[in-house]
C-alpha positions as CSV (number, residue, x, y, z in Angstrom):
1,G,-0.4,0.0,-0.3
2,Q,3.2,2.7,-0.2
3,P,3.6,4.5,-2.9
4,L,6.3,3.2,-5.4
5,G,8.3,6.5,-5.8
6,P,10.7,7.3,-8.7
7,R,11.9,4.2,-10.3
8,R,14.9,5.3,-12.5
9,L,18.1,4.2,-11.1
10,S,19.4,7.3,-12.9
11,L,17.4,9.9,-11.2
12,K,18.8,8.7,-7.8
13,P,21.2,10.4,-6.2
14,V,24.7,8.3,-5.2
15,P,25.1,8.2,-1.7
16,E,27.9,11.1,-0.4
17,L,30.3,8.9,1.5
18,P,32.5,11.2,4.5
19,N,35.6,10.0,2.7
20,M,35.1,9.6,-1.3
21,E,38.5,11.3,-2.4
22,A,40.7,9.0,0.0
23,F,38.6,5.7,-0.8
24,L,39.1,6.2,-4.3
25,D,42.6,7.3,-4.5
26,E,43.7,4.1,-2.3
27,A,41.3,1.8,-5.2
28,L,43.3,3.5,-8.0
29,A,46.9,3.0,-6.0
30,K,45.6,-0.8,-5.3
31,L,44.3,-0.7,-8.9
32,K,47.7,0.2,-10.2
33,R,49.9,-2.6,-8.9
34,Q,47.4,-5.0,-9.7
35,A,47.0,-4.1,-13.5
36,R,50.2,-2.8,-14.0
37,G,50.9,-1.1,-17.6
38,C,47.2,-2.1,-18.7
39,L,44.6,0.8,-19.7
40,A,41.1,-0.9,-19.5
41,P,41.2,-1.6,-15.9
42,E,42.4,2.0,-15.4
43,L,39.7,3.7,-18.0
44,C,37.2,1.2,-16.3
45,F,38.2,3.2,-12.6
46,Q,37.6,6.5,-14.4
47,A,34.1,6.0,-15.7
48,V,33.5,4.6,-11.7
49,R,35.0,8.1,-10.4
50,A,32.7,10.4,-12.9
51,C,29.4,8.7,-11.7
52,T,30.4,10.4,-8.1
53,E,31.6,13.9,-9.3
54,Q,29.0,14.4,-12.2
55,P,24.9,14.0,-12.6
56,F,23.9,10.5,-14.6
57,A,23.5,11.8,-18.5
58,A,27.3,13.5,-17.7
59,G,28.5,10.2,-16.6
60,V,27.5,8.2,-19.4
61,R,28.9,10.7,-21.9
62,R,32.2,10.4,-19.9
63,E,32.2,6.5,-20.1
64,R,31.2,6.9,-23.5
65,E,34.4,8.8,-24.5
66,L,36.6,6.6,-22.6
67,F,35.4,3.7,-24.3
68,G,36.1,5.4,-27.5
69,V,39.9,6.0,-26.1
70,L,40.1,2.0,-25.6
71,L,38.4,1.0,-29.0
72,G,41.2,2.2,-30.9
73,S,43.8,1.3,-28.7
74,G,47.0,-0.9,-29.3
75,Q,45.9,-3.3,-26.1
76,A,42.9,-3.6,-27.3
77,Q,43.7,-5.3,-30.8
78,A,46.3,-6.6,-29.1
79,L,43.7,-8.4,-26.6
80,Q,41.6,-9.3,-29.8
81,Y,44.3,-11.0,-31.3
82,L,45.3,-13.2,-28.2
83,F,41.8,-14.1,-28.1
84,F,41.6,-15.8,-31.4
85,A,45.3,-16.6,-31.5
86,E,44.7,-19.0,-28.2
87,R,41.2,-20.3,-30.1
88,A,44.1,-20.7,-33.5
89,V,46.5,-23.2,-31.6
90,H,43.7,-25.8,-31.3
91,R,44.1,-26.2,-35.0
92,W,47.5,-27.9,-34.9
93,A,49.8,-29.2,-37.9
94,T,53.1,-30.7,-37.9
95,A,56.3,-30.1,-40.4
96,T,55.2,-33.8,-41.4
97,G,52.1,-33.3,-42.4
98,A,49.7,-34.5,-39.2
99,S,47.0,-32.0,-38.0
100,W,44.2,-31.9,-35.9
101,R,42.1,-33.0,-38.8
102,Q,42.8,-36.3,-39.0
103,A,44.1,-37.1,-35.6
104,A,41.8,-39.4,-32.9
105,P,42.6,-38.9,-29.3
106,Q,42.6,-41.7,-26.7
107,P,40.3,-41.3,-23.5
108,V,43.0,-40.4,-20.6
109,R,41.1,-41.7,-17.3
110,T,43.9,-42.6,-14.9
111,A,47.6,-41.0,-15.5
112,A,50.9,-41.3,-13.5
113,V,53.4,-38.7,-12.2
114,I,56.9,-39.2,-11.8
115,G,58.8,-37.1,-9.7
116,L,56.9,-34.7,-7.0
117,G,59.5,-31.7,-7.1
118,T,58.0,-28.5,-7.2
119,M,56.9,-29.7,-11.0
120,G,55.7,-33.1,-10.2
121,R,53.6,-31.1,-7.4
122,G,51.9,-28.6,-9.6
123,I,51.0,-31.6,-12.4
124,V,49.2,-34.3,-9.6
125,T,47.6,-31.1,-8.5
126,S,46.0,-30.0,-11.9
127,L,45.2,-33.7,-12.8
128,V,43.4,-34.6,-9.6
129,K,41.6,-31.2,-10.3
130,A,40.6,-32.4,-13.4
131,E,39.0,-35.6,-12.0
132,I,41.7,-37.8,-14.0
133,S,42.8,-40.5,-11.2
134,V,46.4,-40.0,-10.3
135,V,49.2,-42.6,-9.2
136,A,52.1,-40.3,-8.0
137,L,55.8,-42.3,-8.1
138,E,58.7,-41.0,-6.3
139,Q,62.4,-42.5,-5.9
140,D,62.2,-43.7,-2.3
141,R,59.9,-43.4,1.0
142,E,61.4,-40.2,1.9
143,C,61.2,-38.2,-1.0
144,L,57.4,-39.7,-1.2
145,S,56.7,-38.7,2.4
146,T,57.7,-34.7,1.8
147,G,55.9,-35.3,-2.1
148,R,52.8,-36.2,0.0
149,K,52.9,-33.7,2.4
150,A,53.4,-30.6,-0.7
151,V,50.5,-32.1,-2.8
152,M,48.4,-32.5,-0.4
153,A,49.0,-28.7,1.3
154,L,48.6,-27.8,-2.4
155,L,45.2,-30.0,-3.1
156,E,44.0,-28.2,0.2
157,R,44.8,-24.5,-0.7
158,E,43.0,-25.1,-4.2
159,A,40.0,-26.8,-2.4
160,A,39.7,-23.8,-0.3
161,K,39.5,-21.4,-3.3
162,A,37.0,-23.3,-5.4
163,E,33.4,-22.2,-4.2
164,Q,32.5,-25.8,-3.3
165,G,34.7,-26.2,-0.8
166,A,36.5,-29.2,0.1
167,S,34.2,-31.6,-1.0
168,A,34.9,-30.6,-4.9
169,L,38.1,-32.2,-4.8
170,K,37.8,-36.0,-3.8
171,F,41.9,-36.2,-3.1
172,N,41.8,-38.0,-0.1
173,D,40.0,-41.2,-1.9
174,P,43.3,-43.6,-2.2
175,G,41.1,-44.6,-6.1
176,R,41.4,-40.8,-6.9
177,L,45.3,-40.2,-5.1
178,Q,47.6,-42.5,-4.7
179,F,51.4,-42.0,-4.0
180,T,54.0,-45.0,-4.4
181,V,57.7,-45.9,-5.1
182,D,57.0,-49.1,-7.1
183,F,56.9,-48.9,-11.1
184,A,54.7,-51.7,-11.0
185,A,51.4,-49.7,-10.3
186,L,51.8,-47.7,-13.3
187,A,50.8,-51.0,-15.3
188,D,47.4,-50.0,-15.9
189,V,47.4,-46.1,-16.6
190,D,46.4,-44.5,-19.6
191,L,49.4,-42.1,-19.4
192,V,52.5,-40.9,-17.8
193,I,54.3,-37.7,-17.2
194,E,57.8,-37.6,-16.1
195,A,58.9,-34.7,-14.1
196,V,62.2,-35.6,-12.8
197,F,65.1,-33.0,-12.8
198,E,66.6,-32.1,-16.1
199,D,68.8,-35.4,-16.6
200,M,68.9,-37.2,-20.0
201,Q,70.8,-40.4,-18.5
202,L,68.1,-40.8,-15.7
203,K,64.8,-39.8,-18.2
204,K,66.1,-42.5,-20.7
205,E,66.0,-45.1,-17.4
206,I,62.6,-44.3,-16.4
207,F,61.5,-44.3,-19.7
208,R,63.5,-47.8,-20.5
209,K,61.6,-49.0,-17.2
210,L,58.2,-47.6,-18.5
211,S,58.2,-49.2,-21.8
212,E,58.4,-52.6,-19.7
213,V,55.7,-51.7,-17.2
214,C,53.0,-49.7,-19.0
215,K,50.0,-51.3,-21.0
216,P,51.1,-51.1,-24.9
217,G,48.1,-48.3,-25.6
218,A,49.6,-45.7,-22.4
219,L,50.9,-42.5,-23.4
220,L,54.9,-41.8,-22.4
221,C,55.3,-38.0,-21.5
222,T,58.3,-35.9,-20.8
223,N,58.0,-32.8,-18.8
224,T,61.3,-31.6,-19.8
225,S,62.0,-27.9,-20.6
226,A,64.8,-28.4,-23.2
227,L,66.1,-31.9,-23.7
228,S,65.6,-33.9,-27.2
229,I,62.5,-36.1,-27.3
230,D,64.0,-38.1,-30.1
231,E,67.1,-39.4,-27.7
232,I,64.5,-39.8,-24.7
233,A,62.1,-41.9,-27.3
234,S,65.1,-44.3,-28.3
235,A,65.4,-45.5,-24.6
236,T,61.7,-47.2,-24.8
237,S,60.4,-49.7,-27.5
238,R,57.7,-47.6,-28.4
239,P,58.8,-44.0,-29.7
240,Q,55.6,-43.5,-31.8
241,Q,54.1,-42.9,-28.0
242,V,56.3,-40.7,-26.5
243,L,56.1,-37.0,-26.6
244,G,56.7,-33.9,-24.5
245,T,54.3,-32.0,-22.3
246,H,56.4,-29.2,-21.2
247,F,54.3,-27.6,-18.0
248,F,55.4,-24.2,-16.6
249,S,56.3,-23.3,-13.0
250,P,54.0,-23.1,-11.3
251,A,52.3,-26.1,-13.1
252,H,49.1,-25.6,-11.1
253,V,48.7,-22.1,-12.1
254,M,50.3,-21.1,-15.2
255,R,48.2,-22.0,-18.7
256,L,50.7,-22.6,-21.2
257,V,51.5,-26.3,-22.1
258,E,54.1,-27.2,-24.8
259,I,53.0,-30.5,-26.7
260,I,56.3,-31.6,-28.5
261,Y,55.9,-34.3,-31.0
262,G,59.3,-36.3,-32.0
263,Q,60.0,-37.8,-35.3
264,H,58.1,-40.8,-34.8
265,T,55.3,-39.4,-32.8
266,T,51.7,-40.5,-33.7
267,P,49.3,-37.9,-34.4
268,S,46.7,-39.4,-32.2
269,A,49.7,-39.0,-29.1
270,I,49.4,-35.4,-30.1
271,A,46.0,-35.2,-30.0
272,T,45.2,-36.9,-26.8
273,A,47.9,-34.3,-25.4
274,M,46.0,-31.6,-26.6
275,Q,42.5,-33.1,-25.2
276,L,44.6,-33.2,-21.4
277,A,45.9,-29.8,-21.9
278,K,42.1,-29.0,-22.5
279,A,40.8,-31.2,-19.4
280,L,43.4,-29.4,-17.5
281,R,41.9,-26.5,-18.5
282,K,45.7,-25.1,-20.1
283,V,46.2,-23.7,-23.4
284,G,48.2,-26.5,-25.5
285,V,50.5,-25.3,-28.2
286,V,52.0,-28.2,-30.6
287,V,55.8,-27.5,-31.2
288,G,58.4,-29.2,-33.0
289,N,61.6,-30.9,-31.1
290,C,64.7,-28.6,-31.0
291,F,66.7,-27.4,-27.7
292,G,64.2,-25.5,-25.7
293,F,61.6,-25.9,-27.8
294,V,59.9,-22.7,-27.9
295,G,58.9,-21.0,-24.9
296,N,62.8,-21.7,-23.4
297,R,64.5,-21.1,-26.7
298,M,63.1,-17.8,-26.7
299,M,63.7,-17.2,-23.5
300,F,67.6,-17.6,-23.3
301,P,68.7,-14.9,-25.6
302,Y,65.9,-12.8,-23.5
303,L,67.6,-13.7,-20.0
304,Q,71.4,-13.5,-21.6
305,Q,70.6,-10.2,-22.6
306,A,69.6,-8.9,-19.2
307,V,72.7,-10.5,-17.7
308,F,74.7,-8.9,-20.0
309,L,73.6,-5.4,-19.0
310,L,74.0,-6.2,-15.3
311,E,77.4,-7.1,-16.4
312,E,78.0,-3.4,-18.4
313,G,76.7,-1.2,-15.3
314,S,72.9,-2.2,-14.8
315,S,71.4,-3.5,-11.9
316,T,68.5,-6.3,-11.2
317,E,65.9,-4.1,-10.0
318,A,66.3,-2.0,-13.2
319,V,66.1,-4.6,-15.7
320,D,63.1,-5.9,-13.5
321,R,61.4,-2.6,-13.4
322,A,62.1,-1.6,-17.3
323,L,60.2,-5.0,-18.4
324,E,57.4,-5.0,-15.7
325,D,56.6,-1.0,-16.7
326,F,56.5,-2.4,-20.4
327,G,53.8,-5.0,-19.5
328,F,55.5,-8.4,-18.2
329,K,54.1,-9.7,-15.4
330,I,57.5,-10.3,-13.6
331,G,61.1,-9.4,-14.6
332,P,63.9,-11.7,-16.0
333,F,65.7,-11.5,-12.7
334,R,62.7,-12.2,-10.5
335,M,61.4,-15.1,-12.2
336,S,64.9,-16.8,-12.5
337,D,64.9,-16.6,-8.9
338,L,60.9,-18.1,-8.9
339,A,62.0,-21.1,-11.5
340,G,65.5,-21.9,-9.5
341,L,68.5,-20.8,-11.1
342,D,70.2,-24.4,-10.4
343,V,67.6,-25.7,-13.4
344,G,69.7,-23.6,-15.9
345,W,72.9,-24.3,-14.4
346,R,72.3,-28.3,-14.8
347,S,71.2,-27.4,-18.3
348,R,74.4,-25.8,-19.1
349,K,76.7,-28.0,-17.3
350,G,75.1,-30.9,-19.1
351,Q,76.0,-28.4,-22.8
352,G,79.5,-28.6,-21.6
353,L,79.2,-24.7,-21.4
354,T,80.2,-24.4,-17.9
355,G,81.6,-26.9,-15.0
356,A,84.3,-29.9,-15.4
357,S,83.9,-30.8,-18.6
358,L,84.9,-27.5,-19.7
359,P,88.1,-27.4,-21.9
360,A,91.2,-25.8,-20.2
361,G,91.9,-22.5,-21.1
362,T,88.4,-21.7,-22.3
363,P,88.2,-17.6,-21.7
364,A,85.9,-17.1,-18.7
365,R,83.5,-15.3,-21.0
366,Q,83.2,-16.8,-24.3
367,R,82.0,-20.0,-25.4
368,R,81.8,-21.6,-29.1
369,G,82.8,-18.1,-30.6
370,H,80.3,-16.2,-28.7
371,R,79.6,-14.0,-25.9
372,Y,79.0,-15.7,-22.6
373,S,78.2,-14.8,-19.3
374,P,79.7,-16.7,-16.1
375,L,77.7,-14.8,-13.5
376,P,74.6,-17.2,-13.4
377,D,77.0,-20.2,-13.0
378,L,79.1,-18.1,-10.3
379,L,76.0,-17.3,-8.2
380,C,75.0,-21.3,-8.0
381,E,78.6,-22.0,-7.1
382,H,78.0,-20.1,-3.8
383,G,74.5,-21.5,-3.3
384,R,72.4,-18.7,-4.5
385,F,69.1,-20.9,-6.2
386,G,66.6,-18.4,-5.7
387,Q,63.8,-18.3,-4.0
388,K,64.3,-21.7,-2.7
389,A,67.6,-20.9,-1.3
390,G,66.7,-17.7,-0.1
391,R,69.1,-15.9,-2.1
392,G,69.6,-15.8,-6.0
393,W,69.7,-12.4,-7.8
394,Y,67.6,-10.9,-4.9
395,Q,67.5,-11.9,-1.0
396,Y,64.7,-13.3,0.1
397,E,62.9,-13.1,4.1
398,R,63.6,-17.1,4.1
399,A,64.5,-19.8,1.9
400,G,61.4,-20.2,0.1
401,G,60.4,-17.1,0.6
402,R,58.4,-14.7,-1.7
403,T,59.7,-11.0,-1.1
404,A,62.6,-9.9,-3.5
405,S,64.8,-7.7,-2.1
406,P,67.8,-6.0,-2.7
407,D,70.9,-7.6,-1.9
408,P,74.4,-6.1,-1.0
409,W,76.4,-8.9,-1.3
410,L,75.2,-9.5,-5.3
411,Q,76.1,-5.4,-5.6
412,S,79.8,-6.1,-3.9
413,F,80.3,-9.1,-5.9
414,L,79.4,-7.4,-9.1
415,R,81.9,-4.8,-8.4
416,Q,84.8,-7.4,-7.8
417,Y,83.6,-8.9,-11.0
418,R,83.7,-6.1,-13.0
419,D,87.4,-5.5,-11.8
420,T,88.3,-8.9,-12.2
421,H,87.2,-8.6,-16.0
422,G,87.9,-4.9,-17.1
423,I,84.2,-4.1,-17.6
424,Q,84.0,0.2,-16.9
425,P,80.6,0.0,-15.3
426,R,78.0,2.5,-17.0
427,T,74.6,4.2,-17.2
428,V,72.1,2.3,-19.1
429,G,68.3,3.5,-19.7
430,Q,65.2,2.2,-19.7
431,E,64.8,2.6,-23.9
432,E,68.0,0.1,-24.2
433,I,67.1,-2.1,-22.1
434,L,63.6,-3.0,-23.3
435,E,65.6,-3.1,-26.7
436,R,67.8,-5.5,-26.2
437,C,66.2,-7.7,-24.3
438,L,62.8,-7.5,-26.4
439,F,64.7,-7.6,-30.1
440,A,66.4,-10.4,-28.8
441,L,63.0,-12.6,-27.7
442,I,61.5,-11.6,-30.9
443,N,64.6,-12.1,-33.8
444,E,64.8,-15.8,-31.8
445,G,60.7,-16.0,-32.4
446,F,61.5,-15.1,-36.0
447,A,64.1,-18.1,-36.1
448,I,62.2,-20.6,-34.6
449,L,59.0,-19.8,-37.3
450,A,61.7,-19.9,-40.4
451,E,63.2,-23.9,-38.9
452,G,59.3,-24.9,-39.0
453,I,59.5,-25.5,-35.5
454,A,56.5,-23.6,-35.0
455,A,53.7,-23.8,-37.3
456,G,52.5,-20.5,-37.2
457,P,52.9,-16.7,-35.4
458,E,50.2,-17.2,-33.1
459,H,51.6,-20.3,-31.6
460,L,54.7,-18.3,-30.8
461,D,52.9,-15.8,-29.3
């Protein structure tokens, strides 16, 4: 029985808040931190701010103006390109002529993960979240116990994030997730993902065992970040079922999975891995087999330039800041600390670029006729492996810490290093940092495309 009053929302005044300015300023500062370099969130904020300052009709006009700015922006074009590029990669093709059109995937209901280090734990978590039954295998009881605790902690965190709560992730059911040290437990799985560290002999030994233990139709995948798929496949009696599934760290968060085919990999195996990536809610990208594949091969010259800039007089903070301001979520040095400096060190040792196999008399800053910086190797020799050790290119509050702080030890070490090698430090500008790191990245991308390792530019992007 009461009158309805004015019904148009646009005629209602926006309530005054006593601390509106302070509230909006704080919101803007938070937004700039979270959406660094992104135009749209900031313009959305300006549209909301307009509603507190202007009548409705004027606010709508302002919103229209801001939309016009976004519509014609380079960022809008880039985001639209990315949207379609992510969908284009589902239509994969190989250099041998196989493609998504004629390849039928096999169902994957059960999977195994070998190795419960950082990568293995994340992969197990991803599989459990996708409701695929998992057998997790480690080399001994001690490693298995450590890995089990870490996996359970990850799954509990993921369950807490899920709206339905822990009941949505049935990870306490032994039929859904089991831990073992016995290879015989892998006899019936549809797919195995090996996630041990980057050692070719170790991987070949594991794949030799897998080809004896696993059922004839099982797919054998390696999470290697750089090693040859063909060489790993040579240890098995079924090279046609071997391929790379390179997850990125942290594996339960990062959306990209590189799917690397060898010279014998069947189209059905590729299609199955692509189907798995989709089930895990990840973007699978099919690429060819070369050292580093696409992601890491492009990363090598990018990181190398960052280290050269450090040698010449820049700082870790300046290089990271320049690239983060440009739009990267994380700069090259913070990224190295997150991933672990020992991973690259082990790879360089395997290539004979550093360590015991390096011939005597090799110049400190030259390898195979090219400029080389031993700085990352020297840091590893000092036990500075990144976040896991509490110190790398930065120092952290503790081993496993996340907050990076400039390290006086590194500054002193760099001074000594430059003196030893007769490097006169100079001021390096932001533009030079961007050009040297980004052009190195882009040029490597063109080389990968020219060699047919990637089927198209969208796959690289």
